[in-house]
C-alpha positions, 0 to 999 in steps of 0.5 A: 500500500502507498499514500500520504501515510506510507509514501515509501510503502506498507504491507498488508496480508490480504489472504483473510481480509473480509473487507478490503476498504476501511476508514476510521479514526486513529487511536495512536500508541507509541509502544506495542505494550500501550496499544495492547493494554488499551485494547485489553481494557476496551479503550477504543470504538468500533471503526478505530484504527489502532496505530502502533508506532516507534516499533520499526527498525530505528524506533524499536529498535529492531522491528518488533512483531505485533502478534500480541495486539493483533491476536487480542483484536482477533480473539475479541472478535474485532477483526472486521471492526478495528484496523491496526497499522504499525511501522513494526512487523507481523508474523505469518499468523496475523489475521484481520485488517493489519498493516505493517512495515509503514515507511518511512517509520515514526522514528525517522519523521514518517507520517505515522509519527505525525498522526494524532488521535481522531485523524481519519485514516483510509485503507483501500487494498483494491487501490493499494492506498493507505492515507490520512485525511489531512491537508498539505498545510496541516501535514507541513505544520506537524512536520515542523513541530515534530519531535519523535519519541526516542526510546532509552537504550542501555545497549551500545550495540542497539544505539549503534544499530538505531543509527545505522539501520535503514527503514523497512522499505529499504530492507532494514539493513545496516548501512 
């Protein structure tokens, strides 16, 4: 998928999708754990798009797998009522409206990092679209005031990895 939310692309697993179009309001979380807790406590509405950011190659660092939140969403019977997008990744077991590898990722200033709760997100698998309904002026304003969440890392190796790794659309390889 591509669009103003993923200009360098995103991946969706369509094999089990019932609805190939979905439009909903963003519910933004800066960690997988925060999103999981919110879904577990039912702090969302049908039609929401759960956004998990800062889990990509740089932000994670290391591209976390989002199996826990997607499994919870499906287990609660919400697979066709709630979508999930992330700059992280999914396993082969993921089902429902789940979109990963959003690039550029939040940690490099990608649009996924600029989203706010309530932003309208549109997914159209047939047309390969992943977009947010914002004006160019609003997007530019958000970019101008953007400060990304940088996770504290104790490992010097992970600190170096975060500096050298490319985003998912470029293979998440070290430069």
